[in-house]
Each structure stands twice: as C-alpha cells, then as structure tokens.
N, C-alpha and C positions, 0 to 999 in steps of 0.2 A: 337458607338466607337469600338465595338467588331469587330475585323478583318477588320478595315477600316482606312482611313485617318481621322484625326480630328485635331482641334486646341482648346486649352483652353486658355482663356484670363481673367485676373483679375487685378484690381488695389488694391494694398495692402500697408499698413503702419505698420511696425513692432513696437512693444512696448517692452520695456525692460522686459525680463523674463528669466527663467532658462531652458526653454525647448531647447533641441538640435534640435528637429524637430517640425516645426509649419506648419500644413497642410492647403493647399488651398482646396484640395479635394482628395478623394481616396476611397479604399475599405478596409474592415477589413481582407481580404485574404492576406496571406503571401506566396503564391506559384508562382513559375516561370510562367510568362505570364498570370496568373489567377488573380493577384492583380494589381492595378494601384495606383500610388501616384504622386501628384504634390505638392511639399512641399518646405519650406525654411529650409534647413539643415545648421546649424551653419552660418546663415546669407547669404547663397548662394542658389539660386534656384536649385531644384533637381527634376527630372522627370523620371519615368520609370515604368516597369512592373515586378519588383522584380528580382534581379540579371541580369537585362537587362535594365540598367539605363544610364542616362547622368547627370553630375554635372555641374552647371554653375560656372563661374569664378568670376563674379562680386559680391563683397561683399556689401550687402544692409545695410544701416544705419538705426538705430531706428529713428522713428518720421518723416520720409520722405515718401511721396506717390510715389510708383513705379508702372509702368505698366509691368506686367510679362506675358509671353506667353510661352506655351509648345505646340509644333507641332509634329505630327507624320505623316510620309509619307510611306505608305505600299510598294510602288513600289521599293524604294531603302532602306527601313528600317530605314529611317532617324528619329532620335529623336533630336529636336532642342529646345533651350531655347533662348528667347529674353528678354531683359530688356530695357524698354523705347525705343523700336523700333530698338535696336542694337542687332545683333546676338551675344549672349554671348558664346554659345558653341553648337556644333552639333556632332553627331556620326552616322555612317551608319551601316547597316547590322543587325538591330534589328528585330527579328520576331514580329509579331503584338500581341497586347493585345487580349486575348481570354476569359477573365473573363465573368461571368454571374451574379455576385453579384451586389447589388445596389451600386451606387456611392454616397458617402456621402460628402456633402459640409462641409468643416471645419474639416475633420477627415480623417485619414488613419490608417493603422494597427499599426503605431508606433508614432503617434503624433496628438494632437488636435490643433485647431486654437487658437493662443494667440496673434492675431493682428487684426487690422481693415481691412475689405475687402469690396470692392464695384465693381459694374459693372462686375460681373462674367458672362462669355460667353463661351458656348461650341458649337463649330461649327462642322458639320458633314463632313467637308472637310479640307484639309491642306491649310490654307491661305498663299499666297506668301509673301516673305520678303517685297517687295515694298508696298503691301497693309497693312501689319502690321505696317510698318514705317509711311505710309501716313494716314491711316484711324483709326488705333487703338491707336495711341499715341497722340491724341489731348490733349492739356494742361488740367490738372485737374482743375476743376472749383469749 
C-alpha cells in the first residue's frame, strides 16, 4: 500500500454505539501521510492519510449490511469511497500513503471497531468502478 495504488473492501453492519469513529482498519500513527485510516465517522465512510482525507456523503444506518470500498490511485492522487457499488465521493490531488507501521484491522489512531465486519479485502491495485459495481457488490448471503 505504501506509495502505490490500492483498494480496501469490506462488508460492514453498524451497531448502535456512542463512538464517533468506528474503524475498519488503520495505523496508530497520526502524522500526515504516515498514518492511514478507513473508518465510519458519524455513520459516514471516511478514508485518508491524516489531514489528507475524503469523507463520504452516504449515511449508513445501524443493523444493515453495506459493502464499503476505499480506493487510492497514485497517478491522479484520487481517494474514492464507494457504498454498495455506488461512488459516494472522490477527491483528487492527494499525495500517497508513506507509512511503515503495521496496519491493524478494526483499529485506527482514533477509534476501534464497534460493528460487524466480513469479507475484508486489500488489493494492491486500484480496482475500477465497473469492477467494484459488478464483482464486489454481490448480494449479501
């Protein structure tokens, strides 16, 4: 993931809790480009490299399974978030993640996982929108 394209994909189901941030994965580092986080912040997907982030717009409801995807494209510096195969938000011009710390599933520097999670996938390339829509959003069984 360091200095490369990548895609993170997971199925999540939020549970009622008082946490502002509920992490899918991340590092404990809180430095620009050195830390990474893919989390649900106030019921919306949130992804970035500390002060170098993108916030989703779709509000996720408790008790429903969602397929969430964070994608980074180094060429144009794109950070993108997808929910159930739909592009939720994207932003260009982000420098790449440069961290060397271990990435922790269910944790980031500012929040633990307080929801159900399944089918976590980290891909070493940026998966295209049509593939996300077609292959990664099969109905939850």
